[in-house]
C-alpha positions, 0 to 999 in steps of 0.5 A: 054682264056686259052689253056690246053690239055689231051688224052686218055681219055679211056671212056666206059658209055656204054660198060663194059671196066676193065682198070685195065690193065693200072694200079690201078690209073684208078681206079673210073677214068671217077669220076677221071676225071670229078673232075679235069675237072671242078675244072681246066677248065671254059667254055672260055678255049679250051680243046686239045684232042687227041686221044682214047677218048672212047672205042665205037666201034661205033658212035652212040655207044659211045654217052653217052661217047660224052654227057659226053665231053660236058657236062663238062666245055670248048670247045673241039677240037679231033682228032683220035687216034690208039683205037678209032674205032667209028672215020669215015668220017669228014662229018660224025663226024660232022653230029652227034655233029649237030643232038646231039646238042654237040655244044662244041665238034669239030673235028681235020681231016685235018684241023687247029684251030684257037685259038686266041694266038694260032693256032691248026694243027695235025693228029694221027701219028704212030710207027716210024722208028726204033722201033723193030716191024716196018714193011713195012707197018707201013712205008706205015702209017707212010708216010701218016701220015705225009702227013696229018700233014702236010696239017694240018700246010699249013690249016693255016698261023699262025699270027706274035707271034702266037704260034703252038701246033701239037698234035699227038697221038702217039710220034714223038720218037722210043722207044728208044727216037730217033726223026723221020721225024715228028719232021723235018715237025713241025720244017718246019711250026716251031711249037712250043708245040707238044703234043702227049698221047699213052703211059701208065703205065711201058711206061712214062720211055720211053717219051720225054718230054720238049725242043728239037730242039726248040720244047717243048714236052709235054706226057698229057696221062691222066692217066700221068698227073692225070687227070688234063688237062695240061695248057699250057703256050704260 
C-alpha cells in the first residue's frame, strides 16, 4: 500500500469549462489524468485530493466527475478547495456517496484519517497575511481555517513513528514566501509533510517546496505534477 497526492483536478464532465486560461498543458487534461493515474496507482493505495475537484456548481451536477474519480484505482480522500462550489455539509456529502455507491471516495472536513503508516489531517486554508489584497474579512476566514486545521489535528493521536500529513488547498505561505500561522499549528502537532495546491502556471514560481522548519512542503497541483499523482515517501 502506498500514499499518493494530487490536487486541482478541475474536472468538467458535465459542464463546458475551457481550461486554456491555465495554459496549453491543460489540453486533454482529463484523459492525461486518467492515463497517468491508472499507470501509477493500485486499488490498495490511498490518493489525497485537497480541493478544486470539480467545476460543478451543485452536488448533483458533479455526478459524472465523481463517477470518473470512483472508477480510478485507489481509495480517495477529498477536501475542499476555493472552486468547489458544490461542497455542502459533511452529512449531505456522505449521503451523496452512499446513494451513488461511490465506495472508493471519502471526504475530509474537521476530521482525520488513519492511513496505516501515516495519519492525514487538513483543511482548505486561505490567503495569508502579507498578501497585497489581504483584508479584514480575509483575516476572519483565515482564523476560522486555522481552527479547522487544529480540530482536524486534534481528532487523531499519531502513534509512535507514524508520519502526520497535513493537506491544505491554499499554500500556507503568502505570495512573498513568508510562512503563516498554519505552520506554527503544524509544528505543534509534529506534522511531517504538508501538501498544498491552488497555484497554477506562472504562480509555480512563488511556490515554497522542500523542508522548512522541519516540515516537508509539496506543491501537488495536477498541472504542476503533469497530471500524475505524486507518491509520498514517508
